[in-house]
N, CA, C and O atoms as a GROMACS GRO file, in nm:
protein
  360
    1MET      N    1  -0.777  -1.120   0.279
    1MET     CA    2  -0.632  -1.178   0.303
    1MET      C    3  -0.544  -1.053   0.363
    1MET      O    4  -0.549  -0.935   0.328
    2LYS      N    5  -0.482  -1.100   0.439
    2LYS     CA    6  -0.365  -0.968   0.489
    2LYS      C    7  -0.249  -1.016   0.377
    2LYS      O    8  -0.227  -1.119   0.313
    3ALA      N    9  -0.179  -0.867   0.392
    3ALA     CA   10  -0.069  -0.866   0.305
    3ALA      C   11   0.032  -0.764   0.379
    3ALA      O   12   0.009  -0.707   0.486
    4ILE      N   13   0.130  -0.753   0.310
    4ILE     CA   14   0.248  -0.656   0.358
    4ILE      C   15   0.278  -0.594   0.233
    4ILE      O   16   0.260  -0.655   0.128
    5ALA      N   17   0.334  -0.450   0.238
    5ALA     CA   18   0.395  -0.386   0.135
    5ALA      C   19   0.519  -0.324   0.186
    5ALA      O   20   0.517  -0.251   0.285
    6LEU      N   21   0.640  -0.354   0.113
    6LEU     CA   22   0.762  -0.304   0.120
    6LEU      C   23   0.813  -0.178   0.028
    6LEU      O   24   0.824  -0.191  -0.094
    7LEU      N   25   0.839  -0.069   0.088
    7LEU     CA   26   0.865   0.057   0.018
    7LEU      C   27   1.037   0.080   0.071
    7LEU      O   28   1.072   0.114   0.184
    8GLU      N   29   1.127   0.049  -0.047
    8GLU     CA   30   1.258   0.071  -0.008
    8GLU      C   31   1.309   0.218  -0.091
    8GLU      O   32   1.288   0.233  -0.212
    9VAL      N   33   1.369   0.309  -0.017
    9VAL     CA   34   1.373   0.428  -0.085
    9VAL      C   35   1.534   0.491  -0.044
    9VAL      O   36   1.592   0.452   0.058
   10GLN      N   37   1.590   0.583  -0.130
   10GLN     CA   38   1.714   0.625  -0.092
   10GLN      C   39   1.692   0.776  -0.008
   10GLN      O   40   1.646   0.877  -0.060
   11ALA      N   41   1.726   0.766   0.096
   11ALA     CA   42   1.720   0.910   0.189
   11ALA      C   43   1.580   0.887   0.269
   11ALA      O   44   1.473   0.843   0.227
   12MET      N   45   1.618   0.933   0.407
   12MET     CA   46   1.512   0.937   0.495
   12MET      C   47   1.383   1.042   0.453
   12MET      O   48   1.271   0.991   0.461
   13VAL      N   49   1.390   1.157   0.417
   13VAL     CA   50   1.304   1.227   0.391
   13VAL      C   51   1.214   1.153   0.270
   13VAL      O   52   1.091   1.165   0.277
   14ALA      N   53   1.264   1.087   0.176
   14ALA     CA   54   1.170   1.014   0.075
   14ALA      C   55   1.089   0.896   0.148
   14ALA      O   56   0.976   0.857   0.117
   15ALA      N   57   1.160   0.853   0.238
   15ALA     CA   58   1.088   0.730   0.318
   15ALA      C   59   0.964   0.810   0.401
   15ALA      O   60   0.854   0.756   0.406
   16ILE      N   61   0.984   0.927   0.458
   16ILE     CA   62   0.875   0.976   0.544
   16ILE      C   63   0.757   1.018   0.457
   16ILE      O   64   0.640   0.992   0.484
   17VAL      N   65   0.797   1.084   0.352
   17VAL     CA   66   0.716   1.147   0.228
   17VAL      C   67   0.614   1.008   0.192
   17VAL      O   68   0.491   1.007   0.193
   18GLY      N   69   0.709   0.891   0.160
   18GLY     CA   70   0.631   0.789   0.083
   18GLY      C   71   0.525   0.710   0.183
   18GLY      O   72   0.417   0.659   0.152
   19LEU      N   73   0.595   0.716   0.322
   19LEU     CA   74   0.489   0.644   0.442
   19LEU      C   75   0.379   0.748   0.461
   19LEU      O   76   0.270   0.702   0.493
   20ASP      N   77   0.386   0.857   0.448
   20ASP     CA   78   0.274   0.963   0.488
   20ASP      C   79   0.174   0.918   0.368
   20ASP      O   80   0.063   0.869   0.388
   21ALA      N   81   0.227   0.941   0.248
   21ALA     CA   82   0.118   0.904   0.137
   21ALA      C   83   0.049   0.742   0.138
   21ALA      O   84  -0.058   0.720   0.083
   22MET      N   85   0.111   0.657   0.195
   22MET     CA   86   0.084   0.537   0.212
   22MET      C   87  -0.026   0.510   0.335
   22MET      O   88  -0.122   0.433   0.331
   23VAL      N   89   0.009   0.586   0.434
   23VAL     CA   90  -0.103   0.554   0.526
   23VAL      C   91  -0.232   0.655   0.505
   23VAL      O   92  -0.344   0.629   0.549
   24LYS      N   93  -0.203   0.761   0.440
   24LYS     CA   94  -0.332   0.843   0.390
   24LYS      C   95  -0.406   0.770   0.264
   24LYS      O   96  -0.524   0.798   0.240
   25ALA      N   97  -0.352   0.699   0.204
   25ALA     CA   98  -0.404   0.655   0.073
   25ALA      C   99  -0.486   0.520   0.099
   25ALA      O  100  -0.572   0.493   0.016
   26ALA      N  101  -0.466   0.437   0.202
   26ALA     CA  102  -0.542   0.307   0.228
   26ALA      C  103  -0.534   0.308   0.376
   26ALA      O  104  -0.473   0.387   0.449
   27ASP      N  105  -0.622   0.188   0.414
   27ASP     CA  106  -0.631   0.147   0.548
   27ASP      C  107  -0.512   0.036   0.566
   27ASP      O  108  -0.532  -0.085   0.557
   28VAL      N  109  -0.397   0.092   0.590
   28VAL     CA  110  -0.271   0.015   0.637
   28VAL      C  111  -0.209   0.092   0.750
   28VAL      O  112  -0.226   0.210   0.783
   29GLU      N  113  -0.126  -0.013   0.805
   29GLU     CA  114  -0.053   0.026   0.922
   29GLU      C  115   0.076  -0.008   0.896
   29GLU      O  116   0.107  -0.105   0.828
   30LEU      N  117   0.170   0.080   0.957
   30LEU     CA  118   0.310   0.068   0.963
   30LEU      C  119   0.369  -0.032   1.058
   30LEU      O  120   0.351  -0.006   1.177
   31ILE      N  121   0.440  -0.151   1.027
   31ILE     CA  122   0.469  -0.239   1.122
   31ILE      C  123   0.631  -0.237   1.146
   31ILE      O  124   0.681  -0.278   1.251
   32HIS      N  125   0.694  -0.195   1.057
   32HIS     CA  126   0.856  -0.187   1.054
   32HIS      C  127   0.925  -0.098   0.963
   32HIS      O  128   0.900  -0.069   0.846
   33VAL      N  129   1.010  -0.062   1.035
   33VAL     CA  130   1.100   0.052   0.946
   33VAL      C  131   1.254   0.004   0.980
   33VAL      O  132   1.295  -0.019   1.094
   34GLU      N  133   1.334  -0.006   0.854
   34GLU     CA  134   1.467  -0.045   0.865
   34GLU      C  135   1.541   0.036   0.793
   34GLU      O  136   1.522   0.055   0.673
   35LYS      N  137   1.652   0.100   0.876
   35LYS     CA  138   1.735   0.226   0.814
   35LYS      C  139   1.877   0.139   0.814
   35LYS      O  140   1.908   0.061   0.904
   36ARG      N  141   1.947   0.162   0.710
   36ARG     CA  142   2.068   0.118   0.649
   36ARG      C  143   2.169   0.232   0.623
   36ARG      O  144   2.118   0.337   0.584
   37LEU      N  145   2.285   0.230   0.636
   37LEU     CA  146   2.382   0.321   0.584
   37LEU      C  147   2.337   0.490   0.655
   37LEU      O  148   2.325   0.596   0.594
   38GLY      N  149   2.324   0.467   0.770
   38GLY     CA  150   2.294   0.604   0.849
   38GLY      C  151   2.173   0.683   0.804
   38GLY      O  152   2.177   0.806   0.800
   39GLY      N  153   2.048   0.604   0.765
   39GLY     CA  154   1.935   0.672   0.720
   39GLY      C  155   1.933   0.700   0.553
   39GLY      O  156   1.835   0.744   0.493
   40ARG      N  157   2.060   0.665   0.491
   40ARG     CA  158   2.037   0.672   0.350
   40ARG      C  159   1.970   0.591   0.261
   40ARG      O  160   1.943   0.625   0.146
   41LEU      N  161   1.937   0.467   0.320
   41LEU     CA  162   1.852   0.340   0.260
   41LEU      C  163   1.758   0.322   0.372
   41LEU      O  164   1.793   0.288   0.485
   42VAL      N  165   1.634   0.346   0.336
   42VAL     CA  166   1.511   0.323   0.419
   42VAL      C  167   1.420   0.231   0.375
   42VAL      O  168   1.382   0.244   0.258
   43THR      N  169   1.369   0.130   0.449
   43THR     CA  170   1.269   0.029   0.398
   43THR      C  171   1.138   0.056   0.515
   43THR      O  172   1.162   0.045   0.635
   44VAL      N  173   1.012   0.088   0.470
   44VAL     CA  174   0.915   0.084   0.550
   44VAL      C  175   0.811  -0.026   0.485
   44VAL      O  176   0.790  -0.049   0.366
   45VAL      N  177   0.753  -0.087   0.601
   45VAL     CA  178   0.696  -0.199   0.570
   45VAL      C  179   0.543  -0.174   0.612
   45VAL      O  180   0.534  -0.125   0.724
   46VAL      N  181   0.442  -0.193   0.559
   46VAL     CA  182   0.289  -0.160   0.621
   46VAL      C  183   0.226  -0.283   0.592
   46VAL      O  184   0.276  -0.359   0.509
   47GLU      N  185   0.102  -0.317   0.661
   47GLU     CA  186   0.037  -0.419   0.659
   47GLU      C  187  -0.125  -0.377   0.644
   47GLU      O  188  -0.164  -0.269   0.688
   48GLY      N  189  -0.212  -0.467   0.580
   48GLY     CA  190  -0.350  -0.439   0.573
   48GLY      C  191  -0.392  -0.548   0.456
   48GLY      O  192  -0.312  -0.634   0.418
   49GLU      N  193  -0.517  -0.536   0.407
   49GLU     CA  194  -0.570  -0.618   0.316
   49GLU      C  195  -0.480  -0.596   0.178
   49GLU      O  196  -0.411  -0.500   0.144
   50VAL      N  197  -0.503  -0.697   0.125
   50VAL     CA  198  -0.404  -0.712  -0.023
   50VAL      C  199  -0.456  -0.558  -0.114
   50VAL      O  200  -0.374  -0.476  -0.156
   51SER      N  201  -0.579  -0.547  -0.128
   51SER     CA  202  -0.608  -0.428  -0.207
   51SER      C  203  -0.558  -0.303  -0.145
   51SER      O  204  -0.512  -0.214  -0.216
   52ALA      N  205  -0.564  -0.292  -0.024
   52ALA     CA  206  -0.500  -0.164   0.046
   52ALA      C  207  -0.355  -0.146   0.056
   52ALA      O  208  -0.302  -0.036   0.046
   53VAL      N  209  -0.297  -0.242   0.072
   53VAL     CA  210  -0.150  -0.249   0.068
   53VAL      C  211  -0.088  -0.227  -0.079
   53VAL      O  212   0.024  -0.180  -0.098
   54MET      N  213  -0.176  -0.268  -0.181
   54MET     CA  214  -0.142  -0.235  -0.329
   54MET      C  215  -0.165  -0.093  -0.361
   54MET      O  216  -0.075  -0.027  -0.414
   55ALA      N  217  -0.288  -0.036  -0.330
   55ALA     CA  218  -0.300   0.098  -0.339
   55ALA      C  219  -0.207   0.186  -0.257
   55ALA      O  220  -0.165   0.289  -0.308
   56ALA      N  221  -0.171   0.152  -0.134
   56ALA     CA  222  -0.064   0.240  -0.046
   56ALA      C  223   0.046   0.250  -0.103
   56ALA      O  224   0.105   0.358  -0.099
   57LEU      N  225   0.107   0.126  -0.178
   57LEU     CA  226   0.238   0.107  -0.234
   57LEU      C  227   0.244   0.183  -0.354
   57LEU      O  228   0.353   0.230  -0.385
   58LYS      N  229   0.135   0.207  -0.436
   58LYS     CA  230   0.132   0.284  -0.545
   58LYS      C  231   0.156   0.436  -0.502
   58LYS      O  232   0.246   0.505  -0.550
   59ALA      N  233   0.068   0.477  -0.410
   59ALA     CA  234   0.063   0.612  -0.376
   59ALA      C  235   0.207   0.651  -0.310
   59ALA      O  236   0.267   0.752  -0.347
   60GLY      N  237   0.260   0.557  -0.204
   60GLY     CA  238   0.383   0.559  -0.156
   60GLY      C  239   0.491   0.596  -0.246
   60GLY      O  240   0.546   0.706  -0.241
   61ALA      N  241   0.528   0.485  -0.346
   61ALA     CA  242   0.624   0.508  -0.436
   61ALA      C  243   0.619   0.616  -0.516
   61ALA      O  244   0.718   0.681  -0.550
   62ALA      N  245   0.485   0.645  -0.557
   62ALA     CA  246   0.479   0.791  -0.655
   62ALA      C  247   0.535   0.910  -0.561
   62ALA      O  248   0.629   0.976  -0.605
   63ALA      N  249   0.488   0.937  -0.445
   63ALA     CA  250   0.515   1.020  -0.371
   63ALA      C  251   0.674   1.015  -0.323
   63ALA      O  252   0.741   1.118  -0.329
   64ALA      N  253   0.720   0.914  -0.284
   64ALA     CA  254   0.871   0.934  -0.238
   64ALA      C  255   0.959   0.938  -0.371
   64ALA      O  256   1.076   0.974  -0.360
   65ALA      N  257   0.911   0.905  -0.492
   65ALA     CA  258   0.994   0.942  -0.597
   65ALA      C  259   0.994   1.084  -0.608
   65ALA      O  260   1.100   1.126  -0.652
   66GLY      N  261   0.904   1.178  -0.579
   66GLY     CA  262   0.931   1.313  -0.572
   66GLY      C  263   1.033   1.358  -0.480
   66GLY      O  264   1.094   1.463  -0.500
   67ALA      N  265   1.052   1.292  -0.392
   67ALA     CA  266   1.141   1.314  -0.280
   67ALA      C  267   1.299   1.274  -0.265
   67ALA      O  268   1.386   1.327  -0.196
   68GLY      N  269   1.308   1.149  -0.363
   68GLY     CA  270   1.428   1.087  -0.360
   68GLY      C  271   1.429   0.978  -0.449
   68GLY      O  272   1.356   0.988  -0.548
   69LYS      N  273   1.496   0.875  -0.433
   69LYS     CA  274   1.494   0.759  -0.520
   69LYS      C  275   1.460   0.636  -0.481
   69LYS      O  276   1.534   0.572  -0.405
   70VAL      N  277   1.329   0.580  -0.536
   70VAL     CA  278   1.276   0.448  -0.511
   70VAL      C  279   1.370   0.336  -0.563
   70VAL      O  280   1.395   0.318  -0.682
   71LYS      N  281   1.422   0.260  -0.458
   71LYS     CA  282   1.493   0.122  -0.484
   71LYS      C  283   1.424   0.021  -0.505
   71LYS      O  284   1.464  -0.056  -0.592
   72ALA      N  285   1.311  -0.008  -0.442
   72ALA     CA  286   1.234  -0.134  -0.458
   72ALA      C  287   1.112  -0.139  -0.398
   72ALA      O  288   1.105  -0.083  -0.289
   73THR      N  289   1.006  -0.193  -0.444
   73THR     CA  290   0.873  -0.219  -0.401
   73THR      C  291   0.839  -0.345  -0.409
   73THR      O  292   0.876  -0.411  -0.506
   74GLU      N  293   0.753  -0.407  -0.295
   74GLU     CA  294   0.703  -0.546  -0.329
   74GLU      C  295   0.574  -0.538  -0.252
   74GLU      O  296   0.547  -0.443  -0.177
   75VAL      N  297   0.501  -0.635  -0.272
   75VAL     CA  298   0.369  -0.671  -0.216
   75VAL      C  299   0.378  -0.818  -0.194
   75VAL      O  300   0.408  -0.886  -0.292
   76ILE      N  301   0.355  -0.884  -0.064
   76ILE     CA  302   0.366  -1.005  -0.031
   76ILE      C  303   0.216  -1.055   0.026
   76ILE      O  304   0.193  -1.038   0.146
   77ALA      N  305   0.130  -1.106  -0.045
   77ALA     CA  306   0.008  -1.152   0.002
   77ALA      C  307   0.018  -1.265   0.090
   77ALA      O  308   0.096  -1.355   0.057
   78ASN      N  309  -0.059  -1.279   0.215
   78ASN     CA  310  -0.033  -1.387   0.305
   78ASN      C  311   0.083  -1.429   0.346
   78ASN      O  312   0.110  -1.548   0.332
   79PRO      N  313   0.170  -1.345   0.401
   79PRO     CA  314   0.300  -1.385   0.445
   79PRO      C  315   0.308  -1.493   0.534
   79PRO      O  316   0.221  -1.520   0.617
   80HIS      N  317   0.425  -1.562   0.517
   80HIS     CA  318   0.450  -1.679   0.624
   80HIS      C  319   0.455  -1.625   0.759
   80HIS      O  320   0.505  -1.513   0.769
   81PRO      N  321   0.409  -1.689   0.877
   81PRO     CA  322   0.419  -1.641   1.010
   81PRO      C  323   0.569  -1.613   1.027
   81PRO      O  324   0.594  -1.516   1.098
   82ASP      N  325   0.666  -1.674   0.980
   82ASP     CA  326   0.816  -1.648   1.010
   82ASP      C  327   0.854  -1.526   0.948
   82ASP      O  328   0.938  -1.463   1.013
   83VAL      N  329   0.811  -1.465   0.826
   83VAL     CA  330   0.819  -1.342   0.774
   83VAL      C  331   0.786  -1.243   0.854
   83VAL      O  332   0.862  -1.149   0.878
   84MET      N  333   0.643  -1.259   0.914
   84MET     CA  334   0.585  -1.149   1.007
   84MET      C  335   0.678  -1.158   1.162
   84MET      O  336   0.693  -1.061   1.237
   85ARG      N  337   0.716  -1.255   1.179
   85ARG     CA  338   0.822  -1.272   1.330
   85ARG      C  339   0.937  -1.188   1.284
   85ARG      O  340   0.973  -1.100   1.362
   86PHE      N  341   0.996  -1.201   1.178
   86PHE     CA  342   1.119  -1.129   1.137
   86PHE      C  343   1.109  -0.986   1.152
   86PHE      O  344   1.192  -0.914   1.208
   87LEU      N  345   0.981  -0.943   1.089
   87LEU     CA  346   0.957  -0.771   1.061
   87LEU      C  347   0.897  -0.733   1.226
   87LEU      O  348   0.886  -0.616   1.263
   88THR      N  349   0.873  -0.815   1.288
   88THR     CA  350   0.822  -0.751   1.437
   88THR      C  351   0.920  -0.778   1.556
   88THR      O  352   0.910  -0.739   1.673
   89THR      N  353   1.012  -0.849   1.502
   89THR     CA  354   1.107  -0.858   1.617
   89THR      C  355   1.212  -0.743   1.608
   89THR      O  356   1.239  -0.698   1.497
   90GLY      N  357   1.274  -0.692   1.723
   90GLY     CA  358   1.364  -0.574   1.738
   90GLY      C  359   1.457  -0.592   1.628
   90GLY      O  360   1.547  -0.511   1.609
   0.00000   0.00000   0.00000
């Protein structure tokens, strides 16, 4: 079953460190990046199998916490097609 994981952090550096850990920890693919407040609040979204996104999110949150503040994390299993359309539309 497909799933998405969202990692929201305060600071671009923390987002990059977290994303690097996520894609190295499991078989996931980056599908969306959202930057707010001039890059001071960044959300990265990865997609993969449920177990992979859970492992990736755990690794990403731990790594990002060392470089900044983790604001929120979430895994959504079997996301609705409208959610995916929202994430993959400009």
